[in-house]
C-alpha positions in Angstrom: 100.1 57.5 -5.0 102.4 56.4 -2.3 99.6 56.7 0.2 97.5 54.1 -1.7 97.5 51.0 0.4 94.9 49.0 -1.6 95.0 47.8 -5.1 92.2 46.0 -7.1 93.2 43.6 -9.8 91.3 42.0 -12.7 91.9 40.8 -16.2 89.8 43.7 -17.5 86.8 45.8 -16.6 84.9 43.2 -14.5 86.6 44.3 -11.3 85.3 47.8 -11.7 82.1 46.4 -10.2 84.0 45.6 -7.0 86.0 48.9 -7.2 82.7 50.9 -7.3 81.5 49.4 -4.0 84.9 50.0 -2.4 84.8 53.6 -3.5 81.3 54.0 -2.0 82.6 52.6 1.3 85.8 54.7 1.2 84.8 58.0 -0.5 88.1 59.6 0.6 90.4 56.7 0.0 93.3 56.6 -2.4 93.0 53.5 -4.6 94.7 51.7 -7.4 93.2 49.5 -10.1 95.1 47.2 -12.5 93.5 45.6 -15.6 95.6 43.1 -17.6 93.7 43.7 -20.8 96.5 42.3 -22.9 95.6 38.8 -21.7 91.8 39.2 -21.2 90.0 36.8 -20.9 91.7 34.7 -18.3 89.0 32.0 -18.3 90.2 29.9 -21.2 93.8 29.9 -20.0 95.5 27.2 -17.9 95.7 27.6 -14.2 99.5 27.6 -14.4 99.6 30.5 -16.8 97.1 32.6 -14.8 99.2 31.9 -11.7 102.3 33.2 -13.5 100.5 36.4 -14.5 99.3 36.8 -10.9 102.8 36.6 -9.4 104.2 39.2 -11.8 101.2 41.5 -11.2 101.6 41.2 -7.5 105.3 42.0 -7.7 104.4 45.1 -9.7 101.8 46.2 -7.2 104.2 45.7 -4.3 106.7 48.0 -6.0 103.8 50.6 -6.1 103.6 50.4 -2.3 100.4 48.4 -2.3 99.9 46.3 0.9 96.3 45.0 0.3 95.5 43.4 -3.0 91.8 42.7 -3.9 91.7 40.0 -6.6 88.4 41.1 -8.1 88.5 38.2 -10.6 87.1 34.8 -9.8 89.3 33.1 -12.3 92.5 34.7 -10.9 91.4 33.8 -7.4 90.7 30.2 -8.3 94.1 29.8 -9.9 96.3 31.9 -7.6 94.9 33.0 -4.3 96.3 30.1 -2.1 99.6 30.3 -3.9 100.0 34.1 -3.7 99.3 34.0 0.1 102.2 31.6 0.5 104.6 33.5 -1.8 103.8 37.0 -0.4 103.2 36.5 3.3 103.5 40.2 4.1 100.7 41.2 1.7 97.0 41.0 2.6 94.9 39.3 -0.2 91.2 39.5 -0.5 89.9 37.0 -3.1 86.8 36.1 -4.9 84.9 32.9 -4.9 81.4 31.9 -6.2 78.9 32.6 -3.4 77.7 29.1 -2.9 77.2 29.3 0.8 74.5 32.1 0.8 72.8 30.7 -2.3 72.5 27.2 -0.6 71.2 28.8 2.6 68.5 30.7 0.6 67.4 28.0 -1.8 63.9 26.6 -1.5 63.9 24.4 -4.5 67.1 22.6 -3.6 68.6 23.5 -6.9 71.0 26.4 -7.6 73.0 27.6 -10.7 76.5 28.9 -11.0 77.8 30.8 -14.0 81.5 31.3 -14.2 84.6 30.7 -16.4 85.9 27.2 -17.0 89.1 28.1 -15.1 87.0 29.1 -12.0 85.3 25.7 -12.0 88.7 24.0 -12.3 90.3 25.8 -9.4 90.8 24.3 -5.9 88.7 27.0 -4.1 85.6 26.0 -6.0 86.3 22.3 -5.4 86.6 23.1 -1.7 83.3 25.1 -1.7 81.4 22.2 -3.3 82.8 19.7 -0.7 82.0 22.0 2.2 78.5 23.3 1.3 76.9 21.4 -1.5 75.2 18.7 0.6 71.7 17.6 -0.5 71.6 20.5 -3.0 71.8 20.3 -6.7 74.5 22.6 -8.1 74.4 23.2 -11.8 77.7 24.6 -13.2 77.7 26.5 -16.4 80.8 27.8 -18.1 80.0 30.9 -20.2 82.6 31.4 -23.0 82.2 34.7 -24.8 80.5 36.8 -22.1 83.7 38.4 -20.9 84.7 39.4 -24.4 81.3 41.0 -24.9 81.5 43.0 -21.7 85.0 44.2 -22.6 83.6 45.4 -25.9 80.8 47.3 -24.2 78.1 44.9 -25.6 76.0 44.4 -22.4 72.6 44.7 -24.0 72.8 43.4 -27.6 71.2 40.5 -29.5 74.5 38.7 -29.3 74.7 38.9 -25.5 71.0 37.9 -25.2 71.5 34.9 -27.4 74.5 33.7 -25.4 72.8 34.2 -22.1 69.7 32.4 -23.2 71.8 29.4 -24.2 73.5 29.3 -20.9 70.6 30.0 -18.6 67.7 28.1 -20.2 68.9 24.7 -19.0 69.2 26.0 -15.5 65.7 27.5 -15.7 64.4 24.1 -16.8 66.1 22.5 -13.8 64.0 24.8 -11.5 66.9 26.7 -9.9 65.8 29.5 -7.6 69.3 31.0 -6.9 71.8 32.0 -9.6 75.4 32.7 -8.5 77.2 35.3 -10.6 80.7 33.7 -10.5 82.6 36.3 -12.6 82.8 40.0 -11.9 82.2 40.8 -15.6 78.8 39.2 -15.4 77.7 41.8 -12.8 77.3 44.3 -15.7 74.9 41.9 -17.3 72.5 41.7 -14.4 69.6 43.6 -16.1 69.6 41.3 -19.1 70.1 38.2 -16.9 67.1 39.3 -14.7 64.9 39.7 -17.8 65.7 36.1 -18.9 65.4 34.3 -15.6 62.5 36.2 -14.2 61.5 37.2 -10.6 61.4 33.6 -9.2 65.2 33.3 -9.5 67.4 35.4 -7.2 70.8 36.7 -8.5 73.6 36.4 -6.0 75.9 39.4 -6.4 79.2 39.3 -4.5 80.3 42.9 -5.1 79.2 44.5 -1.8 80.3 41.6 0.5 83.8 41.5 -1.1 84.1 45.3 -0.8 83.2 45.2 2.9 85.8 42.5 3.5 88.4 44.6 1.6 87.6 47.7 3.8 87.7 45.5 6.9 91.2 44.2 6.0 92.3 47.8 5.2 91.1 49.0 8.6 92.9 46.0 10.3 96.1 46.9 8.5 95.9 50.6 9.5 95.2 49.6 13.1 98.2 47.2 13.2 100.5 49.9 11.7 99.2 52.7 13.9 97.9 54.7 11.0 95.4 56.9 12.7 92.8 59.1 11.1 90.8 58.5 8.0 92.3 57.8 4.6 92.3 61.1 2.7 93.0 62.1 -0.9 90.3 60.6 -3.1 92.8 59.9 -5.8 92.4 57.0 -8.2 95.2 55.5 -10.3 94.3 53.0 -13.0 96.8 50.8 -14.9 96.0 48.8 -18.1 98.2 46.7 -20.3 95.7 47.5 -23.1 94.9 50.8 -24.8 94.8 53.6 -22.4 92.2 55.7 -24.3 89.9 52.8 -24.7 90.2 51.9 -21.0 89.5 55.5 -20.0 86.2 55.3 -21.9 85.4 52.0 -20.2 86.0 53.5 -16.8 83.6 56.3 -17.4 81.0 53.9 -18.8 81.2 51.2 -16.2 82.2 53.4 -13.2 80.1 56.6 -13.7 81.0 57.9 -10.2 84.5 58.6 -11.6 83.1 61.5 -13.6 83.2 63.6 -10.4 86.6 62.3 -9.2 90.2 62.8 -10.1 91.7 59.8 -11.8 94.7 59.0 -13.9 95.1 56.2 -16.4 98.6 54.8 -17.0 99.9 51.8 -19.0 102.1 48.9 -18.2 103.8 46.4 -20.5 104.8 42.8 -20.2 108.5 42.4 -20.8 110.2 39.1 -20.2 109.7 37.9 -16.7 108.3 41.1 -15.3 106.0 44.1 -15.8 107.3 47.6 -16.5 105.4 50.9 -16.1 105.0 52.7 -19.4 
């Protein structure tokens, strides 16, 4: 995988929603995905601990030859993006942030909702977004504990997930929001159920394709700067997990069905002291 220039990172399977769009844009690209499933979910953790995980993950990816890191995790981006860019100036980072700008531009009611993890709402990027864009618009923030765990368990359309979503979304519906920002990549796998609950009058703001386009743009920029001519070839996909490899393989096939027709390999990594080691 020495030819893989781009890696996609998440605490678990959520980032596969971003990975899918990148694969569609780069059908012949060699790509790497890392899921830190030992520590999922990141949302309840402190920003300092998430930042520590992020630094170690970045060092591991750099050793794999990765030059562009897509942080396909709103929580990890909120805690670490600014810090990582300072600590690793030679690495290109593409981060995630709740899509407040497009939702505010589209709102007609003047009220929008954002669902995300608590850590995302506590991060500096989200604070900056509110200061920059949330003028004369009501922004309703809703942390959603429990959703990430349900998606990791494959429970995307169960009575439990419907109960949780109803609890989180009903107050927003009553506030007459007309835009709902999905501020966690795990939530993208819940779109059908969310849509059933909120109805057709509320638009869901999905960041997957815009983030994938930005990642491909950064990749092309890097290749041009380094004089790497021609298209990326190989269509190989390497996945790392700090969890159970067999379980993660099943999750890849479930959440990323286009992998059924592609060559991919799943490997493990372990947390050992101050660093990550390849199993």
